[in-house]
Structure formats: C-alpha cells, structure tokens
C-alpha positions in Angstrom: 51.8 20.3 -10.3 51.7 16.9 -8.6 49.0 16.1 -6.1 50.3 14.6 -2.8 48.9 11.2 -1.8 45.8 11.1 0.4 47.1 10.2 3.8 43.6 10.3 5.4 42.0 12.8 7.8 44.3 15.0 9.8 42.7 13.9 13.0 43.7 10.3 12.3 40.1 9.0 12.0 39.3 6.3 9.5 38.5 7.8 6.2 36.4 4.8 5.3 34.1 5.2 8.4 30.4 5.4 7.4 29.1 8.8 6.7 25.7 10.0 7.8 23.0 9.5 5.2 21.8 12.4 3.1 18.3 13.7 3.8 15.4 12.1 2.0 15.4 13.0 -1.7 13.0 15.9 -2.5 11.3 13.8 -5.3 10.3 11.2 -2.7 8.6 13.9 -0.5 6.8 15.2 -3.6 5.7 11.7 -4.5 4.2 11.3 -1.0 2.2 14.6 -1.5 1.0 13.6 -4.9 0.0 10.1 -3.7 -2.1 11.6 -1.0 -3.8 14.1 -3.4 -4.6 11.1 -5.6 -6.1 9.0 -2.7 -8.1 12.0 -1.5 -9.4 12.7 -5.0 -7.9 16.2 -5.0 -6.4 14.8 -8.2 -9.3 12.9 -9.8 -8.8 9.6 -11.7 -8.4 10.4 -15.4 -7.4 14.0 -14.8 -4.4 15.6 -16.5 -1.6 16.5 -14.1 -0.6 20.1 -14.6 3.1 20.1 -13.9 3.6 23.9 -14.0 0.7 24.4 -11.5 2.0 21.8 -9.1 5.5 23.2 -9.3 4.3 26.6 -8.3 2.0 25.0 -5.6 4.9 23.0 -4.1 7.5 25.7 -4.6 9.8 23.4 -6.6 11.3 23.1 -10.0 9.8 20.6 -12.5 12.7 18.2 -12.2 11.8 16.7 -8.8 8.2 16.7 -9.8 8.9 14.7 -12.9 11.0 12.2 -10.9 8.1 11.9 -8.5 5.7 11.2 -11.4 8.0 8.4 -12.6 7.7 6.8 -9.1 3.9 7.0 -9.2 3.9 5.6 -12.8 5.8 2.5 -11.6 3.2 2.1 -8.8 0.4 2.3 -11.3 -1.1 5.5 -9.9 0.0 7.7 -12.8 -0.1 7.0 -16.5 2.4 8.7 -18.8 1.1 9.4 -22.3 3.5 10.3 -25.1 3.5 14.0 -25.9 0.4 14.5 -23.6 2.0 14.3 -20.2 0.9 12.5 -17.0 -2.6 11.5 -16.0 -4.0 10.0 -12.9 -4.7 6.4 -13.7 -8.3 5.3 -14.2 -9.2 1.8 -13.3 -11.7 -0.2 -15.3 -14.0 -3.0 -14.0 -11.5 -5.5 -15.5 -8.7 -3.8 -13.6 -10.6 -4.0 -10.3 -11.5 -7.7 -10.9 -7.8 -8.5 -11.7 -6.6 -6.7 -8.6 -9.1 -8.4 -6.3 -8.2 -11.8 -7.9 -4.5 -11.4 -7.2 -5.1 -10.1 -3.7 -7.3 -13.0 -3.0 -4.7 -15.5 -4.1 -1.7 -13.9 -2.3 -3.5 -13.0 0.9 -5.4 -16.3 1.3 -2.0 -18.1 0.9 -0.6 -15.8 3.6 -3.6 -16.4 5.9 -3.0 -20.2 5.6 0.7 -19.8 6.4 -0.1 -17.6 9.5 -2.7 -20.0 10.8 -0.2 -22.9 10.5 3.1 -21.2 11.6 2.6 -17.9 13.5 3.9 -17.8 17.0 2.0 -16.5 20.1 3.5 -12.9 19.7 2.5 -12.7 16.1 -1.1 -13.9 16.8 -1.3 -11.4 19.6 -0.3 -8.7 17.1 -3.1 -9.6 14.8 -5.6 -9.8 17.6 -4.6 -6.2 18.7 -5.1 -5.0 15.1 -8.5 -6.8 14.9 -9.5 -5.2 18.2 -8.7 -1.8 16.6 -11.0 -2.7 13.7 -13.8 -3.5 16.1 -13.5 0.0 17.6 -13.4 1.8 14.3 -16.4 0.3 12.5 -18.4 3.5 12.8 -15.5 5.7 11.5 -15.0 4.8 7.9 -11.6 6.5 7.3 -10.2 5.1 10.5 -11.6 1.6 9.6 -9.9 1.8 6.2 -6.5 2.5 7.9 -6.9 -0.2 10.5 -8.1 -2.7 7.9 -5.0 -2.1 5.7 -2.7 -2.4 8.7 -4.3 -5.8 9.5 -3.8 -7.1 6.0 -0.3 -5.8 5.7 0.6 -7.3 9.1 -0.7 -10.6 7.9 1.6 -10.5 4.9 4.6 -9.4 7.0 4.1 -12.3 9.4 3.9 -14.7 6.5 7.3 -13.5 5.5 7.2 -13.7 1.7 8.7 -10.3 0.8 7.8 -10.7 -2.9 4.1 -11.2 -2.0 4.3 -8.2 0.4 5.8 -6.0 -2.4 3.1 -7.0 -4.9 0.3 -6.6 -2.5 1.6 -3.2 -1.5 1.5 -2.0 -5.1 -1.9 -3.7 -5.8 -3.5 -1.9 -2.8 -2.3 1.4 -4.1 -4.1 0.8 -7.3 -7.2 -0.5 -5.5 -7.5 2.9 -3.8 -8.1 4.5 -7.2 -11.3 2.6 -7.5 -14.3 5.0 -7.1 -16.4 2.0 -6.1 -14.2 0.6 -3.4 -16.1 -2.2 -1.7 -15.9 -0.6 1.7 -17.8 2.5 0.4 -20.9 0.3 0.1 -23.7 0.6 2.7 -23.3 -2.1 5.3 -20.0 -3.4 3.8 -17.9 -2.3 6.8 -20.0 -4.5 9.2 -19.9 -7.4 6.8 -16.1 -7.0 6.4 -15.7 -6.9 10.2 -17.7 -10.1 10.5 -15.5 -11.8 7.9 -12.4 -10.6 9.9 -13.8 -12.2 13.0 -14.3 -15.5 11.3 -10.8 -15.3 9.9 -9.3 -14.6 13.3 -11.1 -17.6 14.8 -9.6 -19.8 12.1 -6.1 -18.4 12.7 -6.5 -18.9 16.5 -7.7 -22.5 15.8 -4.6 -23.0 13.6 -6.9 -24.1 10.8 -4.9 -23.3 7.7 -7.5 -24.6 5.2 -10.3 -22.6 6.8 -8.2 -19.5 7.0 -7.4 -19.8 3.3 -11.0 -20.3 2.3 -12.3 -17.4 4.5 -9.7 -14.9 3.2 -10.5 -15.9 -0.4 -14.2 -15.4 0.3 -13.4 -12.1 1.9 -12.0 -10.8 -1.4 -14.8 -12.5 -3.4 -17.5 -10.6 -1.5 -15.4 -7.4 -1.6 -15.3 -7.6 -5.4 -19.0 -8.2 -5.6 -19.6 -5.0 -3.6 -17.0 -3.0 -5.6 -18.5 -4.1 -8.9 -22.2 -3.5 -7.9 
C-alpha cells in the first residue's frame, strides 16, 4: 500500500516551524544532585559510588545514573575504574598545585584584560559583586558563593570563552580539596583584602598591577591550601 505524500499540517501551518524544546534530560538533573553531594562531602573523596543504592534513593533506573556519572567523569569529579565502578575523585597535593597554577595564569590574564578594556557597566558589576563579598566575610558558605561569582564574572567580562570553560572545570575540581585555602583560619579576611587591592587596580585601569595581584592571590591561596 502506497503512502500519500506529506502535504503538511492540516491547519496550513509551517511544518518546519520550530518545536518547543524537550524538558531537561533526567541524567542532567541526576548529575546536579550528585555534584552537590560531592561538594557537600555526602559523597566523600575516594569513596565508591554505590549505583544500586543511589538508583533506589533517586527513584530512577541505573541508565540515567550512569549517564550522569559519565558527565561528572568528564568534569574530573568522578573517576571510573575498570571492573570496579565509579569513585569520587581524590585530589593530591600535586593536583591542587597544578589547578592553582593554571587558575593563576588564566585569571591573572583576565584581570589584566578587564583592567585595560572593561567599560563602566562592567566595572560597576564587579564593584557590586565585591560589595557582596564585603558583607559576607563572616559567613563562610555565602562568602564562597560570592567569591566564585566574582571570579567567574571577571572571566565572563574578559570574554575568552575557552578560558571560561577551563576555569569552570578547574574550579569544580578545586572544590574536592579537603584543604581548600578558604577553610584556613583568617584566610577569608586575607582573601578579601586581596580582592580590595585588585579592585583598586581595575578601577585605576592598571593592567600590570591587576595581573600581578591576581597571580599573588592564587599564590597565597595555594600556600594556605597546602599548609
């Protein structure tokens, strides 16, 4: 039996009109939940990820869970071991040093660009984020969030999407470090003082000073993290 040619929708609408996007894939939602469990240490670095237990906990099959684990493996948060399953990644001192080194290079370059090229609206955006940091210095978790927003905004303003992508992944790995520099006594106040100096350099449009200060910010952060 022959099939008649498709003459388009009966209502005369364009069959090539864009369709609404499908809901966010389940594995992406699962990846978000696992990522938060890793950051909160509900899933400890080095621990084996029990797929059956998590499938029951989330009320899902193992297929979206395994897809989520692949996403986290690409991000460096999960390590897949042959015939042994998935583990939360452990970071060594060398890993931490390498991450801080790359962050220092990429973000100091971004700081120099911003100091030289950012317009008034972009500078105001950074000033507002810095003001939020000033208010959150006594609340560590809120300070962490505001600090990351400031650094990511700097990268976004600099406009190098490759640097932004790399830094985004590196910062995910940095959160695995049990000895994150901002955990250290007094480090929040020191970090805030370094941010103040950086903002002054940016406001003065001093690219060389902004670069130097951002690099020093990561150097002292590494010292605190490695102590």
